[in-house]
N, C-alpha and C positions, 0 to 999 in steps of 0.2 A: 365705285364712285359714280354718282349720278352727275349729270350736267348741271352746272351752276346756273341759276336764274337770278336776275336782279329785278327787284320790285321797282315800280316807277319812282318811288320816293325812298331812296337808299342813301344812307349817310356813311361816310368813311370815318372811322374812329381810330386814331393813331395813339398808341399807348407808350408813354414814357420815352419818347425820342428826345431826350434832353441831354445837355452837355455832360452831366455827371454820370449818366447811365451808358451812353454810347461809347464812353471811354473804357468800360469794363471789358475783361476778357470773355469772349462768348464763343459758342460752338460754331457759328457762322459769322462772317465779318459784318459788324454793324454798319459799315460803309455801304454794303449792298442793301441792307434793310432800309437805311435812310434813303438811298437812291430810288429803290422801288416804291417806298412810301411817298416820296416827292412826285414820282411819275403818276401814282394813283391820285394824289391830292390835286395835281394839275388837271387831270382828266375829270375828276369830280367837280372841281371849280368851273371848268369849261362847260359842263352840263348844267351848272346852276344848282348842283346838289350839295348838301351840307358836308363840311369838313370839320371834324372835331379833333382838336389837339389836346391830349390829356398829359398832364405832368404831375408828378408826385413831389410834395414838399416836406413831408414828415412820415414817420411810421405810425401805425395804429398803436394805441396804448394796449398794454397787456403783456403778460409774460410769455416767453417762449425759450426754447433750448438753443436756438441759433446764436452763434457768437455775435456780439455787437460789431459794428463797422470798425475800421482801422483806428478809430478814436479821433478825438478832436472835432472841430467844426468843418463841414464840407466847404469848398470854395463858394464864394458869394454867387457865382453863376451856375452852380450845380444843377439847379432846377430849371434853368433857362432852356426853352425849346430850341433845338438846333436851328440856326438861322436859315439854312437852305429850305427848311420846311415851312417856316412861317413864324408867327401867324400872319395871314394876309387878311385884307379887309373882308368882312363877312364870315370869317372862320369863328367857330365856337371854341373857346378855351375853357377847359375844365381843370380845376386844381383839386387833387385828391390827397387823402392822408392814409388810405388803405390800399390794398392790392388792386381791387376792382374799381372801375370808373363810375359805377352806379351808386354804391353805398356812400351816404353822407354828402352827395353832390346833387345838383339839379339837372343832371344829364337826362334822366328819363323824362322829366317835365319838358325840357327844351326840345327833345326829339319828338315827343308826342304833339307838342304845339306846332311843330314844323310838318306834321303828318307823316313822319318817318315810320316805316314798317320793317325795315331791314337795316342791319349794320354790317359793314365790311371792316374787319379788324386787321391791323398791322401793329408791329412794335416789339418791345422788349419788356419783360422776359416772357417767353412763351408759356412756361408753366406757372407763372405768377400773375403778373398784370394782365396779360392777354387772355389766359385761361379763365381767371376770375371774372373778367369783363364778359367773356363769351358765355360763361355759365349764367351770369346774372341777366345778360341780354336775352338769353333763351328762356329763363324763368319769367322775365317780364313780357314774353310773348313776341319778341322780335324774331324775324328770320335772321340767321347769322351766317356769315361767310368769313372764313379765315384765309388770308393770303399767305400761303406756306413759304413763298420766297421773300416775304417781307416781315418775317418774324425770326427771332433767335433767342437763345437762352444761355446762361452761364454754364449750364449743365447739359451736355449733349444727350444723355439718357433721359433726362426730364423733358427736353425738347421733343425727342422722338416719341416718348410716351403720350404727350399731349397731342401731337400730330397724328399718330397712328391709332391711339386708343380712345382719347377723350373727344377731340373735335369731330370725328365722324358720327358720334352719338348725339351731338347737339348743334351741328352746323354743316354747311357745305365747305369744302376746301378747294382752293384753286390757286392759280398763279397770277402775278401782276399782268402778264401778257393777255391772259384770258379775260380778266376783269376789265382792262382797258378796251379790249375788243368788244365786250358786251356793252360798254358805255357808248360805243359807236363813235 
């Protein structure tokens, strides 16, 4: 692992830390993921760097073999971002309908207009929303950092595969403590 570097214009992108998702059973406690993401968001805000809060409101159309949810309508607040995270004044809120935060949203345009060259990713689920967003960010030419103690997944093996096999090929990986220290 090489030492993480932060570009002068780096954005924090927080994936799906919303009421309906943080209540799911995960490999690592979502409370820790939320707490670390809040710490990072506060540090980014203090430096005047962009904080992007992404939440999902629907699923992408198309067939798949995965079983549908438990049935019925989710609670009205299912897609609400957890209150301890925000949004705060100046934060960018992105609403997505697919796994990744770039497809079908204006995220790339908003980041480019802000001069952002790097994204730091946190959130749930490691192998779904976080990995899809990391892949797309990499393909869009951003430097990518994934904060390994600020992500989790419903499947421990999928989480481990993303952290050990996928992220090292398209990003730097580090911890909340290191990223906060780099922000100074």
